[in-house]
PDB file with SEQRES, HELIX, SHEET and CRYST1 records, atoms N, CA, C and O in Angstrom:
SEQRES   1 A   64  MET THR GLY GLN THR ARG SER ASP ILE ARG ILE GLY ALA          
SEQRES   2 A   64  GLU VAL ASP ILE VAL LEU LYS LYS ASP GLN ARG SER GLY          
SEQRES   3 A   64  ALA LEU THR ARG GLY LYS VAL LYS ASP ILE LEU THR LYS          
SEQRES   4 A   64  SER PRO ASN HIS PRO HIS GLY ILE LYS VAL ARG LEU GLU          
SEQRES   5 A   64  ASP GLY GLN VAL GLY ARG VAL LYS GLN ILE HIS GLU              
HELIX    1 AA1 ARG A    6  ASP A    8  5                                   3    
HELIX    2 AA2 LYS A   20  ASP A   22  5                                   3    
SHEET    1 AA1 5 GLU A  14  LEU A  19  0                                        
SHEET    2 AA1 5 THR A  29  ILE A  36 -1                                        
SHEET    3 AA1 5 LYS A  48  LEU A  51 -1                                        
SHEET    4 AA1 5 VAL A  56  HIS A  63 -1                                        
SHEET    5 AA1 5 GLU A  14  LEU A  19 -1                                        
CRYST1    1.000    1.000    1.000  90.00  90.00  90.00 P 1           1          
ATOM      1  N   MET A   1       8.946  -1.989  -7.729  1.00  0.00           N  
ATOM      2  CA  MET A   1       9.369  -2.118  -6.327  1.00  0.00           C  
ATOM      3  C   MET A   1       8.174  -2.638  -5.524  1.00  0.00           C  
ATOM      4  O   MET A   1       7.052  -2.151  -5.659  1.00  0.00           O  
ATOM      5  N   THR A   2       8.450  -3.653  -4.675  1.00  0.00           N  
ATOM      6  CA  THR A   2       7.395  -4.205  -3.831  1.00  0.00           C  
ATOM      7  C   THR A   2       7.149  -3.298  -2.630  1.00  0.00           C  
ATOM      8  O   THR A   2       7.973  -2.433  -2.333  1.00  0.00           O  
ATOM      9  N   GLY A   3       6.043  -3.480  -1.947  1.00  0.00           N  
ATOM     10  CA  GLY A   3       5.685  -2.606  -0.853  1.00  0.00           C  
ATOM     11  C   GLY A   3       5.892  -3.214   0.527  1.00  0.00           C  
ATOM     12  O   GLY A   3       5.111  -2.955   1.442  1.00  0.00           O  
ATOM     13  N   GLN A   4       6.942  -4.024   0.684  1.00  0.00           N  
ATOM     14  CA  GLN A   4       7.156  -4.654   1.965  1.00  0.00           C  
ATOM     15  C   GLN A   4       8.043  -3.885   2.933  1.00  0.00           C  
ATOM     16  O   GLN A   4       8.117  -4.231   4.112  1.00  0.00           O  
ATOM     17  N   THR A   5       8.714  -2.850   2.451  1.00  0.00           N  
ATOM     18  CA  THR A   5       9.609  -2.068   3.289  1.00  0.00           C  
ATOM     19  C   THR A   5       9.034  -0.638   3.459  1.00  0.00           C  
ATOM     20  O   THR A   5       8.795   0.062   2.475  1.00  0.00           O  
ATOM     21  N   ARG A   6       8.824  -0.233   4.699  1.00  0.00           N  
ATOM     22  CA  ARG A   6       8.199   1.060   4.988  1.00  0.00           C  
ATOM     23  C   ARG A   6       8.984   2.243   4.450  1.00  0.00           C  
ATOM     24  O   ARG A   6       8.396   3.225   3.997  1.00  0.00           O  
ATOM     25  N   SER A   7      10.327   2.155   4.496  1.00  0.00           N  
ATOM     26  CA  SER A   7      11.134   3.303   4.011  1.00  0.00           C  
ATOM     27  C   SER A   7      11.046   3.551   2.533  1.00  0.00           C  
ATOM     28  O   SER A   7      11.413   4.626   2.059  1.00  0.00           O  
ATOM     29  N   ASP A   8      10.556   2.554   1.781  1.00  0.00           N  
ATOM     30  CA  ASP A   8      10.386   2.694   0.303  1.00  0.00           C  
ATOM     31  C   ASP A   8       9.138   3.529  -0.074  1.00  0.00           C  
ATOM     32  O   ASP A   8       9.014   4.020  -1.197  1.00  0.00           O  
ATOM     33  N   ILE A   9       8.242   3.668   0.883  1.00  0.00           N  
ATOM     34  CA  ILE A   9       6.941   4.304   0.609  1.00  0.00           C  
ATOM     35  C   ILE A   9       6.949   5.754   1.103  1.00  0.00           C  
ATOM     36  O   ILE A   9       7.342   6.039   2.235  1.00  0.00           O  
ATOM     37  N   ARG A  10       6.508   6.656   0.235  1.00  0.00           N  
ATOM     38  CA  ARG A  10       6.465   8.066   0.553  1.00  0.00           C  
ATOM     39  C   ARG A  10       5.018   8.607   0.442  1.00  0.00           C  
ATOM     40  O   ARG A  10       4.249   8.142  -0.398  1.00  0.00           O  
ATOM     41  N   ILE A  11       4.672   9.541   1.252  1.00  0.00           N  
ATOM     42  CA  ILE A  11       3.352  10.209   1.163  1.00  0.00           C  
ATOM     43  C   ILE A  11       3.273  10.829  -0.220  1.00  0.00           C  
ATOM     44  O   ILE A  11       4.204  11.513  -0.646  1.00  0.00           O  
ATOM     45  N   GLY A  12       2.189  10.602  -0.915  1.00  0.00           N  
ATOM     46  CA  GLY A  12       2.017  11.146  -2.283  1.00  0.00           C  
ATOM     47  C   GLY A  12       2.452  10.221  -3.368  1.00  0.00           C  
ATOM     48  O   GLY A  12       2.216  10.489  -4.546  1.00  0.00           O  
ATOM     49  N   ALA A  13       3.100   9.109  -2.992  1.00  0.00           N  
ATOM     50  CA  ALA A  13       3.609   8.133  -4.036  1.00  0.00           C  
ATOM     51  C   ALA A  13       2.405   7.414  -4.630  1.00  0.00           C  
ATOM     52  O   ALA A  13       1.410   7.168  -3.949  1.00  0.00           O  
ATOM     53  N   GLU A  14       2.517   7.084  -5.913  1.00  0.00           N  
ATOM     54  CA  GLU A  14       1.491   6.312  -6.569  1.00  0.00           C  
ATOM     55  C   GLU A  14       1.771   4.807  -6.363  1.00  0.00           C  
ATOM     56  O   GLU A  14       2.856   4.316  -6.675  1.00  0.00           O  
ATOM     57  N   VAL A  15       0.802   4.121  -5.851  1.00  0.00           N  
ATOM     58  CA  VAL A  15       0.954   2.689  -5.482  1.00  0.00           C  
ATOM     59  C   VAL A  15      -0.235   1.861  -5.931  1.00  0.00           C  
ATOM     60  O   VAL A  15      -1.321   2.385  -6.176  1.00  0.00           O  
ATOM     61  N   ASP A  16      -0.010   0.562  -6.033  1.00  0.00           N  
ATOM     62  CA  ASP A  16      -1.112  -0.399  -6.189  1.00  0.00           C  
ATOM     63  C   ASP A  16      -1.254  -1.136  -4.845  1.00  0.00           C  
ATOM     64  O   ASP A  16      -0.285  -1.642  -4.280  1.00  0.00           O  
ATOM     65  N   ILE A  17      -2.505  -1.174  -4.362  1.00  0.00           N  
ATOM     66  CA  ILE A  17      -2.758  -1.869  -3.074  1.00  0.00           C  
ATOM     67  C   ILE A  17      -3.780  -2.979  -3.287  1.00  0.00           C  
ATOM     68  O   ILE A  17      -4.516  -2.979  -4.274  1.00  0.00           O  
ATOM     69  N   VAL A  18      -3.816  -3.917  -2.356  1.00  0.00           N  
ATOM     70  CA  VAL A  18      -4.870  -4.939  -2.294  1.00  0.00           C  
ATOM     71  C   VAL A  18      -5.743  -4.572  -1.103  1.00  0.00           C  
ATOM     72  O   VAL A  18      -5.269  -4.530   0.032  1.00  0.00           O  
ATOM     73  N   LEU A  19      -7.022  -4.308  -1.365  1.00  0.00           N  
ATOM     74  CA  LEU A  19      -7.980  -4.027  -0.328  1.00  0.00           C  
ATOM     75  C   LEU A  19      -8.324  -5.301   0.447  1.00  0.00           C  
ATOM     76  O   LEU A  19      -8.159  -6.389  -0.105  1.00  0.00           O  
ATOM     77  N   LYS A  20      -8.779  -5.228   1.662  1.00  0.00           N  
ATOM     78  CA  LYS A  20      -9.151  -6.371   2.452  1.00  0.00           C  
ATOM     79  C   LYS A  20     -10.156  -7.257   1.697  1.00  0.00           C  
ATOM     80  O   LYS A  20     -10.018  -8.480   1.659  1.00  0.00           O  
ATOM     81  N   LYS A  21     -11.144  -6.629   1.114  1.00  0.00           N  
ATOM     82  CA  LYS A  21     -12.186  -7.398   0.378  1.00  0.00           C  
ATOM     83  C   LYS A  21     -11.661  -8.095  -0.884  1.00  0.00           C  
ATOM     84  O   LYS A  21     -12.299  -9.006  -1.411  1.00  0.00           O  
ATOM     85  N   ASP A  22     -10.484  -7.650  -1.360  1.00  0.00           N  
ATOM     86  CA  ASP A  22      -9.912  -8.202  -2.598  1.00  0.00           C  
ATOM     87  C   ASP A  22      -8.748  -9.179  -2.336  1.00  0.00           C  
ATOM     88  O   ASP A  22      -8.079  -9.612  -3.274  1.00  0.00           O  
ATOM     89  N   GLN A  23      -8.515  -9.519  -1.068  1.00  0.00           N  
ATOM     90  CA  GLN A  23      -7.341 -10.386  -0.770  1.00  0.00           C  
ATOM     91  C   GLN A  23      -7.440 -11.720  -1.424  1.00  0.00           C  
ATOM     92  O   GLN A  23      -6.421 -12.273  -1.838  1.00  0.00           O  
ATOM     93  N   ARG A  24      -8.623 -12.267  -1.537  1.00  0.00           N  
ATOM     94  CA  ARG A  24      -8.746 -13.614  -2.183  1.00  0.00           C  
ATOM     95  C   ARG A  24      -8.487 -13.519  -3.701  1.00  0.00           C  
ATOM     96  O   ARG A  24      -7.795 -14.368  -4.264  1.00  0.00           O  
ATOM     97  N   SER A  25      -9.031 -12.507  -4.347  1.00  0.00           N  
ATOM     98  CA  SER A  25      -8.856 -12.388  -5.776  1.00  0.00           C  
ATOM     99  C   SER A  25      -7.532 -11.757  -6.175  1.00  0.00           C  
ATOM    100  O   SER A  25      -7.027 -11.978  -7.275  1.00  0.00           O  
ATOM    101  N   GLY A  26      -6.971 -10.954  -5.246  1.00  0.00           N  
ATOM    102  CA  GLY A  26      -5.712 -10.263  -5.550  1.00  0.00           C  
ATOM    103  C   GLY A  26      -5.882  -9.043  -6.433  1.00  0.00           C  
ATOM    104  O   GLY A  26      -4.903  -8.541  -6.984  1.00  0.00           O  
ATOM    105  N   ALA A  27      -7.112  -8.553  -6.578  1.00  0.00           N  
ATOM    106  CA  ALA A  27      -7.380  -7.373  -7.452  1.00  0.00           C  
ATOM    107  C   ALA A  27      -6.640  -6.180  -6.854  1.00  0.00           C  
ATOM    108  O   ALA A  27      -6.638  -5.981  -5.639  1.00  0.00           O  
ATOM    109  N   LEU A  28      -6.006  -5.382  -7.733  1.00  0.00           N  
ATOM    110  CA  LEU A  28      -5.275  -4.215  -7.275  1.00  0.00           C  
ATOM    111  C   LEU A  28      -6.037  -2.935  -7.484  1.00  0.00           C  
ATOM    112  O   LEU A  28      -6.806  -2.805  -8.436  1.00  0.00           O  
ATOM    113  N   THR A  29      -5.818  -1.966  -6.571  1.00  0.00           N  
ATOM    114  CA  THR A  29      -6.405  -0.649  -6.631  1.00  0.00           C  
ATOM    115  C   THR A  29      -5.263   0.363  -6.642  1.00  0.00           C  
ATOM    116  O   THR A  29      -4.371   0.311  -5.795  1.00  0.00           O  
ATOM    117  N   ARG A  30      -5.296   1.288  -7.611  1.00  0.00           N  
ATOM    118  CA  ARG A  30      -4.219   2.272  -7.714  1.00  0.00           C  
ATOM    119  C   ARG A  30      -4.638   3.591  -7.094  1.00  0.00           C  
ATOM    120  O   ARG A  30      -5.785   4.021  -7.215  1.00  0.00           O  
ATOM    121  N   GLY A  31      -3.672   4.231  -6.422  1.00  0.00           N  
ATOM    122  CA  GLY A  31      -3.980   5.536  -5.826  1.00  0.00           C  
ATOM    123  C   GLY A  31      -2.700   6.149  -5.271  1.00  0.00           C  
ATOM    124  O   GLY A  31      -1.611   5.586  -5.374  1.00  0.00           O  
ATOM    125  N   LYS A  32      -2.882   7.348  -4.667  1.00  0.00           N  
ATOM    126  CA  LYS A  32      -1.744   8.062  -4.057  1.00  0.00           C  
ATOM    127  C   LYS A  32      -1.839   7.922  -2.535  1.00  0.00           C  
ATOM    128  O   LYS A  32      -2.921   8.022  -1.957  1.00  0.00           O  
ATOM    129  N   VAL A  33      -0.675   7.685  -1.889  1.00  0.00           N  
ATOM    130  CA  VAL A  33      -0.585   7.441  -0.453  1.00  0.00           C  
ATOM    131  C   VAL A  33      -0.886   8.748   0.303  1.00  0.00           C  
ATOM    132  O   VAL A  33      -0.277   9.789   0.052  1.00  0.00           O  
ATOM    133  N   LYS A  34      -1.858   8.654   1.245  1.00  0.00           N  
ATOM    134  CA  LYS A  34      -2.149   9.758   2.154  1.00  0.00           C  
ATOM    135  C   LYS A  34      -1.490   9.547   3.512  1.00  0.00           C  
ATOM    136  O   LYS A  34      -0.876  10.466   4.055  1.00  0.00           O  
ATOM    137  N   ASP A  35      -1.618   8.310   4.078  1.00  0.00           N  
ATOM    138  CA  ASP A  35      -1.063   7.965   5.362  1.00  0.00           C  
ATOM    139  C   ASP A  35      -0.424   6.597   5.301  1.00  0.00           C  
ATOM    140  O   ASP A  35      -0.919   5.720   4.593  1.00  0.00           O  
ATOM    141  N   ILE A  36       0.658   6.390   6.021  1.00  0.00           N  
ATOM    142  CA  ILE A  36       1.270   5.060   6.189  1.00  0.00           C  
ATOM    143  C   ILE A  36       0.795   4.537   7.552  1.00  0.00           C  
ATOM    144  O   ILE A  36       1.054   5.165   8.579  1.00  0.00           O  
ATOM    145  N   LEU A  37       0.107   3.399   7.565  1.00  0.00           N  
ATOM    146  CA  LEU A  37      -0.527   2.908   8.768  1.00  0.00           C  
ATOM    147  C   LEU A  37       0.328   1.867   9.526  1.00  0.00           C  
ATOM    148  O   LEU A  37       0.229   1.763  10.748  1.00  0.00           O  
ATOM    149  N   THR A  38       1.154   1.109   8.813  1.00  0.00           N  
ATOM    150  CA  THR A  38       2.022   0.100   9.466  1.00  0.00           C  
ATOM    151  C   THR A  38       3.170   0.823  10.151  1.00  0.00           C  
ATOM    152  O   THR A  38       3.837   1.664   9.550  1.00  0.00           O  
ATOM    153  N   LYS A  39       3.392   0.484  11.415  1.00  0.00           N  
ATOM    154  CA  LYS A  39       4.464   1.127  12.205  1.00  0.00           C  
ATOM    155  C   LYS A  39       5.808   0.390  12.069  1.00  0.00           C  
ATOM    156  O   LYS A  39       6.864   1.014  12.171  1.00  0.00           O  
ATOM    157  N   SER A  40       5.772  -0.919  11.841  1.00  0.00           N  
ATOM    158  CA  SER A  40       7.027  -1.704  11.766  1.00  0.00           C  
ATOM    159  C   SER A  40       7.794  -1.339  10.445  1.00  0.00           C  
ATOM    160  O   SER A  40       7.182  -0.921   9.463  1.00  0.00           O  
ATOM    161  N   PRO A  41       9.146  -1.510  10.455  1.00  0.00           N  
ATOM    162  CA  PRO A  41       9.910  -1.135   9.269  1.00  0.00           C  
ATOM    163  C   PRO A  41       9.649  -1.987   8.038  1.00  0.00           C  
ATOM    164  O   PRO A  41       9.914  -1.555   6.916  1.00  0.00           O  
ATOM    165  N   ASN A  42       9.119  -3.228   8.245  1.00  0.00           N  
ATOM    166  CA  ASN A  42       8.745  -4.058   7.102  1.00  0.00           C  
ATOM    167  C   ASN A  42       7.660  -4.996   7.467  1.00  0.00           C  
ATOM    168  O   ASN A  42       7.414  -5.230   8.651  1.00  0.00           O  
ATOM    169  N   HIS A  43       6.971  -5.567   6.452  1.00  0.00           N  
ATOM    170  CA  HIS A  43       5.862  -6.463   6.691  1.00  0.00           C  
ATOM    171  C   HIS A  43       5.797  -7.420   5.501  1.00  0.00           C  
ATOM    172  O   HIS A  43       5.828  -6.968   4.357  1.00  0.00           O  
ATOM    173  N   PRO A  44       5.705  -8.766   5.748  1.00  0.00           N  
ATOM    174  CA  PRO A  44       5.768  -9.731   4.666  1.00  0.00           C  
ATOM    175  C   PRO A  44       4.613  -9.619   3.682  1.00  0.00           C  
ATOM    176  O   PRO A  44       4.763 -10.023   2.529  1.00  0.00           O  
ATOM    177  N   HIS A  45       3.488  -9.096   4.083  1.00  0.00           N  
ATOM    178  CA  HIS A  45       2.303  -9.000   3.209  1.00  0.00           C  
ATOM    179  C   HIS A  45       2.156  -7.613   2.597  1.00  0.00           C  
ATOM    180  O   HIS A  45       1.221  -7.374   1.833  1.00  0.00           O  
ATOM    181  N   GLY A  46       3.068  -6.694   2.921  1.00  0.00           N  
ATOM    182  CA  GLY A  46       3.004  -5.335   2.387  1.00  0.00           C  
ATOM    183  C   GLY A  46       2.629  -4.363   3.462  1.00  0.00           C  
ATOM    184  O   GLY A  46       1.901  -4.698   4.396  1.00  0.00           O  
ATOM    185  N   ILE A  47       3.133  -3.146   3.330  1.00  0.00           N  
ATOM    186  CA  ILE A  47       2.882  -2.042   4.288  1.00  0.00           C  
ATOM    187  C   ILE A  47       1.468  -1.547   4.086  1.00  0.00           C  
ATOM    188  O   ILE A  47       1.055  -1.295   2.954  1.00  0.00           O  
ATOM    189  N   LYS A  48       0.708  -1.403   5.182  1.00  0.00           N  
ATOM    190  CA  LYS A  48      -0.675  -0.936   5.096  1.00  0.00           C  
ATOM    191  C   LYS A  48      -0.669   0.572   4.979  1.00  0.00           C  
ATOM    192  O   LYS A  48       0.004   1.261   5.745  1.00  0.00           O  
ATOM    193  N   VAL A  49      -1.448   1.101   3.983  1.00  0.00           N  
ATOM    194  CA  VAL A  49      -1.569   2.521   3.793  1.00  0.00           C  
ATOM    195  C   VAL A  49      -3.019   2.942   3.547  1.00  0.00           C  
ATOM    196  O   VAL A  49      -3.879   2.129   3.207  1.00  0.00           O  
ATOM    197  N   ARG A  50      -3.258   4.260   3.735  1.00  0.00           N  
ATOM    198  CA  ARG A  50      -4.544   4.847   3.380  1.00  0.00           C  
ATOM    199  C   ARG A  50      -4.291   5.725   2.122  1.00  0.00           C  
ATOM    200  O   ARG A  50      -3.373   6.545   2.085  1.00  0.00           O  
ATOM    201  N   LEU A  51      -5.126   5.517   1.125  1.00  0.00           N  
ATOM    202  CA  LEU A  51      -5.000   6.359  -0.098  1.00  0.00           C  
ATOM    203  C   LEU A  51      -5.731   7.653   0.110  1.00  0.00           C  
ATOM    204  O   LEU A  51      -6.475   7.824   1.076  1.00  0.00           O  
ATOM    205  N   GLU A  52      -5.504   8.589  -0.837  1.00  0.00           N  
ATOM    206  CA  GLU A  52      -6.102   9.908  -0.731  1.00  0.00           C  
ATOM    207  C   GLU A  52      -7.659   9.838  -0.774  1.00  0.00           C  
ATOM    208  O   GLU A  52      -8.344  10.710  -0.239  1.00  0.00           O  
ATOM    209  N   ASP A  53      -8.183   8.789  -1.417  1.00  0.00           N  
ATOM    210  CA  ASP A  53      -9.631   8.635  -1.485  1.00  0.00           C  
ATOM    211  C   ASP A  53     -10.201   7.867  -0.294  1.00  0.00           C  
ATOM    212  O   ASP A  53     -11.395   7.569  -0.288  1.00  0.00           O  
ATOM    213  N   GLY A  54      -9.391   7.537   0.714  1.00  0.00           N  
ATOM    214  CA  GLY A  54      -9.821   6.935   1.925  1.00  0.00           C  
ATOM    215  C   GLY A  54      -9.764   5.404   1.992  1.00  0.00           C  
ATOM    216  O   GLY A  54      -9.987   4.814   3.049  1.00  0.00           O  
ATOM    217  N   GLN A  55      -9.468   4.779   0.873  1.00  0.00           N  
ATOM    218  CA  GLN A  55      -9.344   3.315   0.877  1.00  0.00           C  
ATOM    219  C   GLN A  55      -8.088   2.849   1.591  1.00  0.00           C  
ATOM    220  O   GLN A  55      -7.049   3.505   1.524  1.00  0.00           O  
ATOM    221  N   VAL A  56      -8.186   1.698   2.288  1.00  0.00           N  
ATOM    222  CA  VAL A  56      -7.082   1.183   3.049  1.00  0.00           C  
ATOM    223  C   VAL A  56      -6.714  -0.210   2.548  1.00  0.00           C  
ATOM    224  O   VAL A  56      -7.588  -1.051   2.337  1.00  0.00           O  
ATOM    225  N   GLY A  57      -5.425  -0.451   2.359  1.00  0.00           N  
ATOM    226  CA  GLY A  57      -4.976  -1.734   1.935  1.00  0.00           C  
ATOM    227  C   GLY A  57      -3.445  -1.875   2.031  1.00  0.00           C  
ATOM    228  O   GLY A  57      -2.750  -0.958   2.468  1.00  0.00           O  
ATOM    229  N   ARG A  58      -2.943  -3.040   1.615  1.00  0.00           N  
ATOM    230  CA  ARG A  58      -1.515  -3.321   1.686  1.00  0.00           C  
ATOM    231  C   ARG A  58      -0.870  -3.104   0.335  1.00  0.00           C  
ATOM    232  O   ARG A  58      -1.391  -3.545  -0.689  1.00  0.00           O  
ATOM    233  N   VAL A  59       0.279  -2.415   0.332  1.00  0.00           N  
ATOM    234  CA  VAL A  59       0.984  -2.030  -0.899  1.00  0.00           C  
ATOM    235  C   VAL A  59       1.586  -3.265  -1.558  1.00  0.00           C  
ATOM    236  O   VAL A  59       2.304  -4.029  -0.914  1.00  0.00           O  
ATOM    237  N   LYS A  60       1.295  -3.457  -2.828  1.00  0.00           N  
ATOM    238  CA  LYS A  60       1.868  -4.553  -3.590  1.00  0.00           C  
ATOM    239  C   LYS A  60       2.900  -4.072  -4.610  1.00  0.00           C  
ATOM    240  O   LYS A  60       3.820  -4.808  -4.967  1.00  0.00           O  
ATOM    241  N   GLN A  61       2.740  -2.833  -5.075  1.00  0.00           N  
ATOM    242  CA  GLN A  61       3.625  -2.262  -6.091  1.00  0.00           C  
ATOM    243  C   GLN A  61       3.726  -0.791  -5.892  1.00  0.00           C  
ATOM    244  O   GLN A  61       2.723  -0.129  -5.626  1.00  0.00           O  
ATOM    245  N   ILE A  62       4.956  -0.238  -6.017  1.00  0.00           N  
ATOM    246  CA  ILE A  62       5.188   1.194  -5.940  1.00  0.00           C  
ATOM    247  C   ILE A  62       5.621   1.680  -7.308  1.00  0.00           C  
ATOM    248  O   ILE A  62       6.528   1.117  -7.920  1.00  0.00           O  
ATOM    249  N   HIS A  63       4.965   2.735  -7.787  1.00  0.00           N  
ATOM    250  CA  HIS A  63       5.308   3.298  -9.112  1.00  0.00           C  
ATOM    251  C   HIS A  63       6.171   4.533  -8.907  1.00  0.00           C  
ATOM    252  O   HIS A  63       5.836   5.423  -8.126  1.00  0.00           O  
ATOM    253  N   GLU A  64       7.260   4.569  -9.607  1.00  0.00           N  
ATOM    254  CA  GLU A  64       8.218   5.709  -9.479  1.00  0.00           C  
ATOM    255  C   GLU A  64       7.634   6.990 -10.106  1.00  0.00           C  
ATOM    256  O   GLU A  64       8.285   8.035 -10.094  1.00  0.00           O  
TER     257      GLU A  64                                                      
END                                                                             
């Protein structure tokens, strides 16, 4: 599942995100969602989240 729709993302869900510094390379970082930072219901580049370890990025993949 892609991370473009806010309602698909839950606190504690395991996701792959792209950090700001990795936007050019597209390198993914996996972690569990602590906070959902994007307020709009959807975003074309992915919903911005904060992981439990404090890293912030846009969700590219949601793992069930």
